[in-house]
N, C-alpha and C positions, 0 to 999 in steps of 0.2 A: 415437538412441530413446530415449535415458536421458530426454530432456528434455520425452518426450509427455507428464506429468502437470503440469506446469507449463503447459506451452500446452494439455493439455486447463483448466486450473484460469482461467487466464488467460482462456480463450474462452469458457467458462459463463458467468463474471460479466460478460462482455460481449456476449455475447447476450438475457442476463438484463434487462437494459439495454433490449433495442433491442426486442422480441415488443410489438406494440400493445396496447394497454388490449384489443382486442377480441378477441386471439389465441386466447382461452382460453375464449371464447363468451360472452365478458358484453361488454355493450354498450359502447361507447368515450364517456367523460365526454362530457358537451352544450361544454367549454371546452378538448378535445384540441387542437384547431386554433388557437384563440386563442393567436397571438404577444405577449401580455401575458402569457398565466400564466407563471410562474416556472418556471424549468427545475430539472431535476430534478438532486438531491443528486447526485453524482456520488464525489466523494468521492479517499480513494489507498489501490489495495494493493496492501500489503507484504508481500512474501513472504522469508524466508532458506531457502535452499538448501544441505545436500553434497554434498561430491565428487561430478562426476557424474551430478548430482541422485540422488543415491540417496535421501534423505528431502527432502521440502518441507512447509513450512508458509508459512501465510499468515494475514493476518487484513484487515478494509476499518476503514480508519480519515476519519472526519467528524469536522473541524474548524468548519463553520460552519450553520446559528450559534453551533452549541456544539460541546463533544467529543463523540463517540458511535462506535456501531461496537463490534467485536467486540476491541477492541483493549482490552486488562486496566487499562494506562495510557494511557486517550483524553487525557485533562487534558495530561498531561504530555508527552504524544508533539507533543500538536499546539501543548502551547509550544514544544517544542523545532524543530516544523519553521516555528513565527511570529516564532522569533527567528532564524531561518536566511532566514528571508524565503522558503519555499519551492525553495532552492538545497540538495537533500541534501548537495553535496562541501561546506558551509557551517556542519551540524549542530553544535552544541555537543555536543562530546567530554564523555567520564569519562573522565580519565588514570587510568590503576591498571593496577598491576603484570601482565604475561601473560608466561606462560611460553613457547616459542619451540617450543613444538610444532606441524610442521605436518599438519593436518588442515582442511585448505579449506572455508570458507562463502562464497556469495554472496549480500548482498541483494539487493532490486530495490524501489524504487520507482514506480507508473503512476497514472495520474489525472488530475485535476486539483484545484487547491490557487489558493484566490483567483484561479480564473477564465484560472488561468496550466494549461498543460498539462506532466505531469510526468512523464519518462520517465528513468530511471536506474538504472545496474547497479553495482557495484562488489562484487571479489571479496577478501576477505580471508584471512591464511593458518592465523587459526582462531576461533572464534567469542567467545575475548576479545580478541582485537584487534578485530571487530565491536563487541561491548560500547563496547567503549574508546572509539572514535572517534564513534559514533555515540547514545551514552548511549538515555537511555528507548523510541526513536521505532522499535527493533527487539526492546524486550522482551517479547516475545510469547510 
């Protein structure tokens, strides 16, 4: 049950994008059914959580048409994701010394990047190892 906050946050984010415009009482826009209308920006939902989900934090990152979202270093994070071509296993690292402390953290990325679905999760021995392996992307 400790993963409930992560599941709840992800579900709320997903549901927020699924509600029709008229669900809150406002009429749907005239072009709501127009197949030529641009798709809504999906972006990437990034999270970092402590061992057994004792804590969790997350941000939404949009990289197109320009870096945006709640990520404090959105431009650098989008640059790193672009360099990795959306493959989070290939993010540019930022090698630096870390202690051998074992305090696991798990990073996740879900959503879409340039039309490609992203579902990524990796556990690191500590926050420093996460930072060294993923650079700016999970610095929030």
